[in-house]
C-alpha positions in Angstrom: 0.2 -0.3 0.2 3.0 2.6 0.5 4.3 1.7 -2.5 1.7 2.6 -4.2 1.5 6.0 -2.2 5.1 6.5 -2.5 4.2 5.7 -6.6 2.0 8.4 -6.3 4.2 11.4 -4.7 6.6 10.7 -7.6 8.8 7.8 -5.2 11.9 7.0 -7.7 14.7 4.6 -7.1 16.9 7.1 -6.9 15.3 9.6 -5.5 17.9 11.1 -1.8 16.7 9.7 1.2 15.5 13.1 2.8 13.5 13.1 -0.2 12.4 9.8 0.5 11.5 10.2 4.5 9.2 13.4 3.2 7.0 12.0 0.9 6.7 9.1 3.6 5.7 11.5 6.1 4.0 13.7 4.4 1.6 10.9 3.6 1.2 9.8 7.2 -0.3 13.2 7.7 -2.6 13.3 5.0 -3.5 9.9 7.4 -3.3 11.5 10.5 -5.5 14.5 9.1 -7.7 12.3 7.7 -8.3 10.0 10.9 -7.7 7.1 9.0 -6.2 4.2 9.6 -3.9 1.9 7.1 -6.8 -0.7 8.0 -9.3 1.4 7.2 -7.3 2.2 3.8 -7.6 -0.8 3.5 -11.4 -1.9 4.1 -12.2 1.0 1.6 -9.9 -1.0 -1.3 -11.7 -4.3 -0.6 -14.4 -3.0 -0.3 -14.3 -1.3 -3.7 -13.0 -4.3 -5.5 -15.9 -5.9 -4.3 -18.6 -2.9 -6.0 -16.0 -2.1 -9.2 -15.8 -6.5 -9.9 -19.1 -6.8 -10.1 -19.9 -4.6 -13.2 -16.0 -4.4 -15.3 -13.2 -7.2 -14.8 -10.6 -4.5 -13.0 -6.8 -5.2 -13.1 -6.3 -5.6 -9.0 -2.3 -6.0 -8.9 -2.6 -2.0 -10.4 -4.9 -0.5 -8.8 -4.0 2.3 -6.3 -6.2 3.9 -3.5 -5.1 6.8 -2.2 -6.2 10.0 0.4 -4.6 13.4 -0.9 -4.9 16.7 0.9 -5.2 20.6 -0.1 -6.3 23.3 2.7 -9.7 22.8 3.0 -10.6 19.0 2.5 -8.6 15.3 1.8 -9.3 13.3 -1.4 -9.9 9.8 -1.4 -7.9 8.8 -5.3 -8.7 6.3 -6.4 -6.6 4.7 -9.7 -7.5 1.3 -11.4 -7.0 0.2 -14.2 -9.7 -1.5 -16.5 -10.0 -4.9 -18.3 -13.9 -5.1 -20.2 -16.8 -4.3 -18.8 -19.0 -7.3 -18.2 -21.6 -7.4 -21.1 -24.4 -8.8 -19.1 -24.5 -5.6 -17.3 -24.5 -3.6 -20.1 -27.6 -6.2 -21.2 -28.8 -5.4 -18.7 -29.7 -1.9 -17.6 -30.0 -1.3 -21.9 -33.0 -3.4 -20.9 -34.2 -1.4 -17.8 -34.6 1.1 -19.9 
């Protein structure tokens, strides 16, 4: 999870250790400000996977869930690679109309 969040903030293997530490601290502060533990983030990720998977095939291994903040709010960011939309979902939606 931390690896995905660090990648979101542009972590590269050749970054100076001070920069890496600063990025990690930022992630911790965002989670602290939002008062959301890493365990809760993992539960949210699992719930998102369950819901999204009923509508489409996704690549769970490359999925990234993180928090971002600005001065006024905290946002949940989700990057979910979609393989394909399930055909039965599309056909049932078309018949509902």
